[in-house]
N, C-alpha and C positions, 0 to 999 in steps of 0.2 A: 504494500500500500504506500509506504514511504517513497519507494522508487517511482511509482506512478505519479504520486502527488507532487513530490519535490522535483524530480528530474524530468519526467515526461510532460507534466502539466505546468511546471514552472511556478508552483505555488510557493509563497514565502512560508518559512516554518511556522510563524504565528497563525497564518491563515490555515495551513494544513492541520495543526493541532487544535484549532478552533472548530473544526468540522466534527459533526457527529458521524458515526459509521454510516448511517442511512444517507446523510447528505453527501458523503464521499461516494457512495454507490450510485446515487442519482447523478452527480456531475460527471462520473466516469461512464455512465450508461450501463452499469453492471447490476442495477437493482432488479431487473426483470429476470435474472437467471435463477433466483431462488426466493421463495416466499420468506419474508422476514417475520411473519406472524407465527406465534406459537399456536399449534393446534391442541385440541383436547387430548388427542393421543400423545402428543409431546409432553403435555403436563402430566398425564397419567403415568407415563414412563418415568419422568423425573420423580414423581411422588413415590413410585414403587422402588426406585433406586435409593432415594434419600428420604425415608419416612420421618415424620416428626416424632421425636422421642421425648417423653416427659422425663426430666432429670430429677424431680422431687419424689 
């Protein structure tokens, strides 16, 4: 990402680091390659892998 932003696109470091990941994907045209939204299945998978555990 840094190589694309700083070298190929010529962004200044402050401008590059000020971008959110989604903003970077949009200006590079890469946002359409993968959905950024978490699905219910994604959430269920994370909950199964990392269940909430009561510590008391």
